[in-house]
N, C-alpha and C positions, 0 to 999 in steps of 0.2 A: 111819207115815212110812218118803215111797220110800225105794228099795237105799240110791240116789246119796247122799241123806243123809247120811252116814258121811262123822265126820270125818279126815282122815290120822292115824296114828298118828306122836303130837312135834308133831300141829301144830294153832296156833292155831281159835279162833271167829271167822268173817267176823264182819267188825266196825262197825257198821249207828251211823253215824250219822246223828238227827233233833237238831228246832230245835228247844231247849223255847219253851210259847206261852210266849203273853202280854206280848214282846217289843216295847219301842219299837224306830223306827228315824223319826227328827228328821227324814229329808227324803223325807217320806213324809206326816206329818202327829201331829197328838197324837194317841195310845192304845196301848189294846198293840193288835200284831197273831199272826196264830200263821200257819203259812205252811201253807198247802193240800194240796202237792204231801206231805209234812209229817205233814199229819192223813189223809192217804190210805197213808201205810205204818203210821200208829200202828190204823188201819180195819182193816189185810190183817191185822196181828197182835188184833188181837181175830178177827177173822174164821176163820181157824188159830194159835189157842195155843202151840200143839210147835211154832214157827217160834225164837220167845224161848230154848230149848233150844235151836238151835242158836248160834246169837247170839248176839255182844256188846254187846250196845245202849246206847250214848252220847248223853247229852246231850249237847248245847253252844249259845252261847251264840251268838244275832243278830252280835252287832255281831263284825267283821274286824277286825284277822285268827285264823282256829281253828285257835290254836295242836296241836290233835292233828291235827284234818285234814290239818292245812298239810305237819305229820311227815311222813306217810302218804306221801301222793299229789301234795306238794307248791305250793308256795303258785297256781301259776294252775285248783287242782282244790278247788275249797272249799262248790261246791256241793251243798249241800241238801235230799234228801234224798242218802246217797252209801252204796255197799255196799261195805269193801275187802273182799279173796281173801289170804287168809294169802298170809305169802316163802312159791313157793315148789310155792301151787297145780298143780297138771297136770291137772285140769275143768276150764278158768280157759275160757268158748269165746272163739272169734273175735270177737261180740260185745263182749266184751270194751273195754273203753278199760284206756290204757297209763300210766304216770308209775312215776320213780319206782317200779321193780322190781316195780314194782306193777296187777294186775288190779282193775280195780270198774265198779264200773258206779252209773251217776248219775242222781234220779227215782224214781221213782210206778212208769211203767211198763216201764224200765227195769229194772230189783230187783225187777218183778213179776215179768216172764218166768223169770229167769233163775230166782229160786225158785221160779217155779211144778216148771224142769225138773230142778233141782235139786232138792228136795226131793217132787214131785210134789203139791201143790198145785194150783187152782183157773188156768188163765191169765188175762189179764187182758179182760175184750169191749176186742176191737178199735171 
């Protein structure tokens, strides 16, 4: 594991929110769906299982409001996947989004790039 991947003492792990698979979406039509972006992150976790030790992974329902996410980064930032850094995280890069005093990343590419930098895993191919 990359030396940057340590979690500062007395600090919680970054929270990775993913949608549960096989959710209904009446706006789209009948059937069960999955989020392709969350599936890409699940694939990243399969490629690099050591990431699971560094992250607090939480699966949430598709329906909004997604209360757990809202509690961390506000109602305007409920997209998934989202990786929320702990309060007081000193190493948050300038590329991080910010809300409610938290730094966070949205989408498979943003999250993948942060994890590559933080944990030393391979970068997502452009």
